[in-house]
C-alpha positions in Angstrom: 6.0 -26.5 11.7 4.0 -24.2 13.9 5.3 -23.1 17.2 2.6 -23.2 19.8 2.4 -20.6 22.7 3.0 -23.4 25.2 6.3 -24.2 23.4 7.8 -20.8 23.9 10.3 -20.2 26.7 8.9 -17.8 29.2 9.9 -16.2 32.5 7.9 -18.1 35.2 9.1 -17.0 38.6 5.6 -17.7 40.1 5.6 -21.2 38.7 9.1 -21.8 40.0 8.2 -20.7 43.4 5.1 -23.0 43.4 7.2 -25.9 42.2 9.8 -25.3 44.9 7.2 -25.3 47.6 5.6 -28.5 46.3 9.1 -30.1 46.0 9.8 -29.4 49.7 6.7 -31.5 50.5 7.1 -34.2 47.9 10.7 -35.0 48.7 9.7 -36.4 52.1 7.0 -38.7 50.7 7.8 -42.4 50.2 8.6 -42.4 46.5 10.2 -44.8 44.2 13.9 -44.1 43.6 13.2 -43.1 39.9 10.5 -40.7 41.0 12.7 -39.2 43.6 15.5 -38.8 41.1 13.1 -37.1 38.7 11.9 -34.5 41.2 15.4 -33.8 42.4 16.8 -33.5 38.9 13.9 -31.2 37.8 14.3 -29.1 40.9 18.0 -28.5 40.2 17.1 -27.7 36.5 14.4 -25.2 37.3 16.5 -23.4 39.8 19.4 -23.1 37.3 17.6 -21.2 34.6 15.2 -18.4 34.4 13.1 -19.3 31.3 11.2 -22.5 30.6 8.6 -23.9 28.3 5.3 -23.2 30.0 3.9 -26.7 29.4 7.1 -28.3 30.8 7.0 -26.5 34.2 3.3 -26.9 34.5 3.7 -30.7 33.9 6.3 -30.8 36.6 4.0 -29.0 39.0 1.2 -31.5 38.1 3.6 -34.4 38.8 4.5 -33.0 42.2 0.9 -32.6 43.2 0.3 -36.2 42.2 3.2 -37.4 44.4 1.9 -35.4 47.4 -1.5 -37.1 47.3 
């Protein structure tokens, strides 16, 4: 099995900061309970660790942007 670059755990302080800013906006939108639970859980998760899979944090940011629309 090949490990892709997007599967590696990386330091992503800039992405965490962007996600936190988007989270602050998204949490005040009218979201379904499951969506709100998802963004709250992910926010706690990304603020508890310093390394993440790049594709995972980028997907979370994409999701937050969709919730804000």
